[in-house]
N, C-alpha and C positions, 0 to 999 in steps of 0.2 A: 592779477594773481599770478605768480610765476609759479608754475607746477610741473612735474615732468613725471614720467613713469622711471623710476630706479632699476626695479627689478621685476621679472614675470616668473610664475613658477606653476607647476602641475603636478598634481600626485595620481597618477594614472590608477594605482589600486589603493583604496581607502585605507589612510593609516600607515602604509608603506610610504618609504622614503620619496622625495620629490626630485621634480627635474627643473634644473635652471634654464630660463631659454631665453635668447636675444630678440624672438620674433614667435607670436603666435596667431592662428586664425582664432576669430572670436564670433560668436552668435549667440542667440538667447538663452543658449544652455550653459553658456560660460566659455571658458579657453578649451580649443580642442584637446580631446583625450583626457580630461580632469576629471578623476574620480569615475571612470566608467567600469571599474571593476571592483569585487568587494569578495572580503574573505567571512564565510559562514561556518559556524559551528554550532552542532547540536539544534539547529534553527535559530540560532543567535548572530548577528553581526558582529563582528570582533574588530576592535581598535586599540589602539595605545591606551585607552582607557584600563583595559583588563589586560593587553599582553603589551607592555612599554616596548619590548624586543623587536615588535614587527618594524620600529624605526630604521633596524638593521637591514631590512629587506631592501635592496638597492633596485631601483628600475631604471631603464633607458629605451627609447624608443629607435628603431630604424624605419626604414620606408614600408616595409613589412610586417614586423614584430614588436610585442613588447617583450623586452628582456629582463629577466629577475636575477638576482643573486643574493646571496645571503651567508654569512659564515658557516664554514663547514658543509656547504651544500653546492651541488653542481649547479652550473648555469640552466636556467629554463626559457625557453623561449615560446610566446604565446602568439599565433597568427593575429594581426590585427583584423583580417576579412571575415572575421567568424567561422572559418573553416575547423578549428579546432572545437568549437561548442558541440556538447554531446548528449544534449537532450534538449525536450520540449522546454517552454517555458514554466516557470515556477514562481511561486509568491514568496517574495522576501519582504522584509520588513525593517526600516532604518527610523529608528524612535517611534514616532506616531503613524508614520507613512508605511502602507503596505501597496506593494506595486509587483511587477513581473521583471524576472530577469532569466537569463537562461546559464546553464553550468558549463563551463570549461571542460575539457577532457580528464581522464582518469591520471594523467602524468601531472597535471597543476595540481589535482586534489591530493596526490600523494606526495608531491614537493612540500605544499605548506603543512600537510601533517606531520611530514616528517620533521619539519623545523620549527613548528610550534607544539610538536608532543601531544596533539589531539585529531580527531578525526576532523577534516575541514573540506570544504570546497570553494571553487574561486566560481563567481558568477560576474557576468557580463549583461550590461543594461543597454537596451536599445531605448534611446530617449524618447522618439515618437511614440514607440510601440508601447512603453511602459505608461505612459500618462502622468508622471509623477508633478505635481504642482507644487508651487510655494505657498507660504500660507497667505490666504485671502486676506486675512485679519491684517496683517502689517502691510502689505502692500496696498490695501484698501486704504489704511491712515494715511499712508504718503501720498495717495492718487488725491485723497481729499483736501491735503494740506498744500498740494502741488499741481493743481488741475492745469495748470499752465502750462506745466513741464510734462504732463501725463501722456500726451498724444504720442503714438508711436510705440509706446510699450506693449508687449503681448499680453491679453488678459489671463493667459495660463501660466505663460513662465516656464515650461518643463525644463527639468534638469534631471540629473543624473543621482550618483550615490553620496554628494556633499550633504552634511548635516541637514541643511535647511535652505539654501539659496545657492544660485549659481556662482556667484563670486565673492570672495573675502577680501575686503582691501585693507591695507596696513598703511601707516605712515611713520617714515623713517624717523622723524622729530620725536614721536612717541616712545620708541623703543631706545631713542637716545637718553630722554628724560628717566625712561625707567631704569636704563643702566648705570645712569648717574645716582639713582636713588641706591641700588644695588651696591655701588663701589663705597658710597657712604656710609653702609653697613658692614664693609669689609668682605663684601660676597662677590663673586666674580659675574662679570656681565654675561648676557647671553646674547644670542645671535637671533636674527630674525626669524629663522628657520622653526625655533620653537613655536612659532604661531600659525604657521602654515596658511601664509597668505597666498592669494595668487597674484594680487598686482601690490607693490609697494611705492608710496608715492613720495616724491621729494620735492622741494622748493623752499625758497627764502621767505616766502610770505606764509608757509603753512608750520605754525608753532604745534609744539607737543598737544596731542588730543584733539586738534581742530577739526580733524575728519568726525567727530562727535557731531558738528554743526553744519556739514555738508549735505546739500540735497541732492545733488548731480553733478557728475563729471562727464567731460566729453572730451574725445580727439577728433578733432575736426568736425566734419558733420556725417562721419560713418559710423561712430561709435557714441552712445550713451549709456551712461550707467547711473542707477537710482540706487541712492544709498538708504535703505528701507528699514534697517535695524541694527542696534549695535551687537556684537558678537560675543555671546556670554561664554566664560570661559572654564573650561574642567581642569582636569591634572595635566591633560597632555603637554601644557607648556613648561611642566616641571621635568619633562623626559627629554634627556640628551640624544638629540635627533643622529647622533653617530654611533653611539654605543648602545641605546637602546636602554640604557638605566636612568631610573627616576630619582629625582632628588625632591627638595622642599622649596626651590626659588626657581621662577619668580613667583610661584604662587603665592607665598605669604605677603610679601610686598605688595601685588597687585590685590588681594584683600583686603590690605590695609589703606592703600590709594585708591582703588577702581571700583568698590563695590556699589550697586546701585539696586533699585527696588527690582530689576530683573535678575540682578547675579554681578559677578565680577567681569568686567568687559574690558576687551581690547581688540580695536579694529571694528571695520563696518562691513555687514552682508548687504550685497547688491543684485538687483537685476539688470538685464542687459537689452538695450535695443539698438540692435547693429545691422547694417547694410549687408546684403549678399556678399560674400569674398571679402568682407572687412579683415582687417589684423590690425594687432597691436606690437610696437617695437619698443623696447627699452630706449629710452632717451626722448620718447615721443612727448611733445608739449598737451598739456591737458588743462581745458577751463574749467571753472567749476562755477556753481550756483549755491551760494549759502541757505541755510534753513530759517533766516530770519532778515 
């Protein structure tokens, strides 16, 4: 099968704008710096589901800082080394998972509070210390079905503030098919950033939604990615990731064409087995194992 990495993306602050990469370190927790920060208000984590304008919060990384910008706001820099953290560990909850993270300082809290118009704090996760693990149910099912491929994958699969798994993998052919359906209805096509993937695949042998039938992806002998669960979709793909405004597509079309017993699905969640120091690059050749 002819497959390659078309693009790589990280989202340092959950539900804020992403960063397109040419190369990224990868380990069992996913791509470096992906979803390591979380905005919390009133004890609840915030995402574009409640506050679509979070899409307009731009992110960038330097060697030493996370940089943030938003319409009408001064730039904000958050140290990567943790020197800006301003308190002890606290419990935070993402969906059904409760684990620990530490708050960034008052400047970050004030910046997000001013932009979103409600009291907010910014938290950073320590992957190892937080001990958040992926769904043993889904990983267990994958292991049972693919015992011959399971060796090497961490039983705990620690990760950060992503919804449920370290990686989200999408297929360019699937987006092309969706956009053809949208054009057929007289609607505008949507970019891949609506789906906020980490890795986008491309290849002559990968048809639309073939990712639903892949068990494993590998980049040489350094990186293996097990596709363990379809990604169920909420309203975020309806949010324009530049303006932060919500519409009604592609949600309507996906509901009509991609509804399953789990819900509306697009893309696949994955866990990672990577050698120390492993990296992924745009253009890397990828091999695949099918589910059948």
